[in-house]
C-alpha positions in Angstrom: 18.7 7.7 -12.4 19.5 11.0 -14.1 22.0 13.2 -12.2 21.1 17.0 -12.4 23.9 19.3 -11.4 23.5 23.4 -11.1 26.0 25.2 -13.3 27.9 28.0 -11.2 26.4 30.7 -13.0 22.8 29.2 -12.9 20.2 30.7 -10.5 18.5 28.2 -8.4 15.0 29.2 -9.8 16.2 28.4 -13.3 17.8 25.2 -12.3 14.5 24.1 -10.5 12.4 25.0 -13.5 15.0 22.7 -15.7 14.7 19.9 -13.2 10.9 20.1 -13.2 10.6 20.1 -16.9 13.1 17.1 -17.1 11.0 15.2 -14.5 7.8 15.9 -16.3 8.9 15.0 -19.7 10.9 12.0 -18.5 7.8 9.9 -17.7 9.5 8.7 -14.5 7.0 10.5 -12.2 4.1 9.1 -14.3 5.4 5.4 -13.7 6.1 5.9 -10.1 2.3 7.1 -9.6 1.0 4.2 -11.4 2.9 1.6 -9.2 2.0 3.8 -5.9 -1.3 2.4 -5.4 -0.7 -1.1 -7.1 -1.9 -3.9 -4.9 -0.3 -7.2 -6.0 -2.8 -10.1 -6.5 -2.5 -12.9 -4.1 -1.6 -16.4 -5.2 -3.9 -19.5 -4.6 -1.6 -20.5 -1.9 -1.9 -17.3 0.0 -5.6 -17.3 -0.4 -6.0 -20.7 0.9 -3.7 -20.0 3.9 -5.7 -16.7 4.7 -9.0 -18.6 4.4 -7.6 -21.5 6.7 -6.5 -18.8 9.3 -9.7 -17.1 9.2 -11.6 -20.4 9.8 -9.3 -21.2 12.8 -9.8 -17.8 14.4 -13.5 -18.1 14.2 -13.4 -21.4 15.8 -11.2 -20.3 18.7 -13.5 -17.1 19.2 -16.8 -19.2 19.4 -15.0 -21.6 21.8 -14.0 -18.7 24.0 -17.5 -17.2 23.8 -19.0 -20.6 24.9 -16.8 -21.0 27.9 -17.5 -17.2 28.8 -14.0 -15.7 28.3 -15.4 -13.4 25.7 -18.7 -11.5 26.2 -21.4 -11.9 23.7 -21.7 -8.8 21.3 -25.1 -7.8 20.1 -24.9 -7.7 16.3 -26.6 -4.8 14.6 -29.2 -5.4 12.0 -29.4 -3.1 9.0 
């Protein structure tokens, strides 16, 4: 990463302008913003594991509903 130092005779405002201009022209900010919302794709193994976990949790909830540990929830119809 670039190192920006203020000269002894330079005002803070001019240093800030110089810094902002360098960041804008350096494309670093643009690349960082692109990566900011990037969601990595899940591998096949991760997808299978998540699906199996969901099925297991659904089975457990159904069982607990049947034996009365969890109350029945009325489902909304659209």
